[in-house]
C-alpha positions as CSV (number, residue, x, y, z in Angstrom):
1,M,165.6,55.7,-43.1
2,S,169.2,55.7,-44.1
3,S,169.7,55.3,-47.8
4,G,173.5,55.6,-47.8
5,S,173.2,58.6,-50.1
6,P,172.7,62.1,-48.7
7,L,171.4,63.3,-52.1
8,L,168.9,60.5,-52.3
9,A,167.7,61.3,-48.7
10,E,167.4,64.9,-49.8
11,L,165.3,63.9,-52.9
12,I,163.0,61.8,-50.7
13,E,162.6,64.6,-48.2
14,A,161.8,67.1,-51.0
15,L,159.1,64.8,-52.4
16,R,157.4,64.9,-49.1
17,C,156.3,68.5,-49.6
18,L,153.5,67.2,-51.9
19,P,150.1,66.7,-50.3
20,G,149.4,63.1,-49.2
21,V,153.0,62.0,-49.7
22,G,154.6,60.5,-46.6
23,G,158.0,59.0,-46.2
24,K,157.2,55.7,-47.8
25,S,155.5,57.2,-50.8
26,A,158.3,59.7,-51.3
27,Q,160.8,56.8,-51.1
28,R,158.9,54.8,-53.7
29,M,158.7,57.8,-56.0
30,A,162.4,58.6,-55.7
31,F,163.4,55.0,-56.3
32,H,161.0,54.7,-59.3
33,L,162.5,57.8,-60.9
34,L,166.1,56.7,-60.4
35,E,165.5,53.0,-61.4
36,R,163.2,53.4,-64.4
37,E,162.4,57.0,-65.3
38,R,165.6,59.1,-65.3
39,E,164.8,60.9,-68.5
40,R,161.2,61.7,-67.4
41,G,162.6,62.7,-64.0
42,L,164.9,65.2,-65.7
43,K,162.0,66.6,-67.7
44,L,159.9,66.8,-64.5
45,A,162.7,68.7,-62.8
46,A,163.1,71.1,-65.7
47,V,159.3,71.8,-66.1
48,M,159.0,72.2,-62.3
49,E,161.8,74.7,-62.2
50,Q,160.2,76.7,-65.1
51,A,156.8,76.6,-63.4
52,M,158.1,77.7,-60.0
53,Q,159.9,80.7,-61.7
54,R,157.3,81.7,-64.3
55,I,153.8,81.0,-63.0
56,G,152.4,83.8,-60.9
57,H,149.0,85.2,-60.4
58,C,146.6,86.9,-62.8
59,E,146.3,90.6,-61.9
60,R,142.6,90.6,-62.2
61,C,141.3,87.3,-60.8
62,R,144.4,86.0,-58.9
63,N,144.3,82.6,-60.7
64,F,147.6,81.0,-61.7
65,S,149.0,82.5,-64.9
66,E,152.2,83.1,-66.7
67,D,150.9,86.4,-68.1
68,P,149.6,89.5,-66.4
69,L,146.1,88.5,-67.4
70,C,145.0,84.8,-67.5
71,S,143.3,83.5,-70.6
72,L,139.8,83.6,-68.9
73,C,140.2,87.3,-67.9
74,A,141.6,88.2,-71.4
75,S,138.8,86.4,-73.2
76,S,136.2,88.7,-74.8
77,S,133.6,85.8,-74.9
78,R,133.3,85.7,-71.1
79,D,130.3,87.5,-69.4
80,R,131.8,90.4,-67.4
81,Q,128.6,91.0,-65.5
82,V,128.8,87.8,-63.5
83,L,131.7,87.1,-61.2
84,C,132.2,83.8,-59.4
85,V,134.3,83.8,-56.2
86,V,136.1,80.5,-55.4
87,E,138.6,79.5,-52.7
88,S,141.2,77.9,-55.0
89,P,142.3,77.3,-58.6
90,T,141.1,73.7,-58.1
91,D,137.6,74.9,-57.4
92,L,137.8,77.1,-60.6
93,A,138.8,74.1,-62.6
94,A,136.0,72.0,-61.2
95,I,133.4,74.6,-62.2
96,E,134.9,75.0,-65.7
97,Q,134.8,71.2,-66.2
98,A,131.4,70.5,-64.8
99,T,129.2,73.5,-65.8
100,G,128.4,75.8,-68.7
101,Y,129.4,78.8,-66.7
102,R,130.7,81.6,-69.0
103,G,131.3,84.4,-66.5
104,Q,134.5,85.5,-64.8
105,Y,136.2,84.5,-61.6
106,F,138.0,85.8,-58.5
107,V,140.2,83.3,-56.7
108,L,140.7,83.9,-53.0
109,M,143.6,81.4,-52.5
110,G,142.1,80.4,-49.2
111,R,139.2,81.3,-46.9
112,L,138.9,83.6,-43.9
113,S,140.7,81.8,-41.1
114,P,142.2,84.0,-38.4
115,L,143.8,81.0,-36.7
116,D,145.8,80.3,-39.9
117,G,146.6,84.0,-40.4
118,L,144.2,84.3,-43.4
119,G,142.3,87.6,-43.2
120,P,140.7,89.9,-45.8
121,E,144.1,91.2,-46.9
122,E,145.6,87.8,-47.6
123,L,142.5,86.9,-49.7
124,G,142.7,90.0,-51.8
125,L,139.3,91.3,-50.7
126,A,140.3,94.9,-51.1
127,Q,141.1,94.1,-54.8
128,L,137.7,92.3,-55.1
129,A,135.9,95.3,-53.5
130,Q,137.5,97.6,-56.0
131,R,136.5,95.3,-58.9
132,L,132.9,95.3,-57.6
133,G,132.9,99.1,-57.3
134,E,133.8,99.5,-61.0
135,G,130.1,99.0,-61.8
136,E,130.6,96.2,-64.4
137,V,129.6,93.2,-62.2
138,E,125.9,92.7,-61.5
139,E,126.0,89.3,-59.7
140,L,128.5,87.9,-57.4
141,I,128.3,84.1,-57.2
142,I,129.8,82.9,-54.0
143,A,131.2,79.4,-54.4
144,T,133.1,78.9,-51.2
145,N,133.1,75.4,-49.6
146,P,130.3,74.6,-47.0
147,T,132.7,74.5,-44.1
148,V,132.6,76.8,-41.0
149,E,135.4,79.0,-42.5
150,G,133.7,78.8,-46.0
151,E,130.4,80.0,-44.6
152,A,132.0,82.8,-42.7
153,T,133.8,83.9,-45.9
154,A,130.5,83.7,-47.8
155,H,128.9,86.0,-45.3
156,Y,131.7,88.5,-45.6
157,L,131.6,88.3,-49.4
158,A,127.8,88.9,-49.4
159,Q,128.3,92.1,-47.3
160,L,131.1,93.2,-49.7
161,A,128.8,92.7,-52.7
162,R,125.9,94.6,-51.2
163,A,128.2,97.5,-50.3
164,G,129.3,97.6,-53.9
165,G,125.7,97.5,-55.2
166,V,126.1,93.9,-56.5
167,R,123.6,91.1,-56.0
168,P,125.2,88.2,-54.1
169,T,124.1,84.6,-54.8
170,R,125.3,81.4,-53.1
171,L,125.8,78.0,-54.7
172,A,123.0,75.6,-53.5
173,H,124.0,72.9,-51.0
174,G,122.1,69.8,-50.1
175,V,121.3,66.3,-51.1
176,P,123.6,65.1,-53.9
177,L,122.1,64.0,-57.2
178,G,121.5,60.3,-57.0
179,G,121.9,60.2,-53.2
180,E,119.6,58.6,-50.8
181,L,118.4,60.4,-47.7
182,E,119.2,57.7,-45.3
183,Y,122.9,58.0,-46.2
184,V,123.2,61.8,-46.2
185,D,124.9,63.2,-43.1
186,R,122.8,65.2,-40.6
187,S,124.2,68.7,-41.3
188,T,123.8,68.3,-45.1
189,L,120.3,67.1,-44.7
190,A,119.4,69.9,-42.3
191,H,120.9,72.4,-44.7
192,A,119.0,71.0,-47.6
193,F,115.7,70.9,-45.7
194,G,116.1,74.5,-44.6
195,G,116.9,75.6,-48.2
196,R,113.9,73.8,-49.8
197,Q,112.4,75.4,-52.9
198,L,109.0,75.7,-54.5
199,L,108.4,73.3,-57.3
200,D,106.9,74.7,-60.5
């Protein structure tokens, strides 16, 4: 698409780095900012620049943080004996919003995927092993996604936990609350059937 303005074309191309944003969506966003939201566009640019420069990773859990320790790791009200491992900050946010979990976290920033160049080193698993070896953590909650890579990562994490003398647990997977069996996909149903539990 030729816009007649090299800078506008550059803006459109820059917006395409966002997930789910193709050429048309990026063009719409750029035009909207320039036509109606210049002031907010300038604020967006300023905040984005600040965020890119100042937000790093927590030294303890690897979540996004402006400080060496994020607010969750710095909090004295969190249970330090329970550690939940998640793939991404998005997963951490989902657990915080949907549950009453009061333990701590470790964010992998991915999952084991040799084809994508993501091995134990990239996921900070040496750091996690060191943390498990400190003797404070008693339970490692493995909250990776139920994908092939997520399951492989969960298996690796369970071995890591056992080696550190920590009890590994895995989030339950299966039939969603309010779901009907006829609409659940085969692999989810098979997983739920295999993981059935005794009713009290």
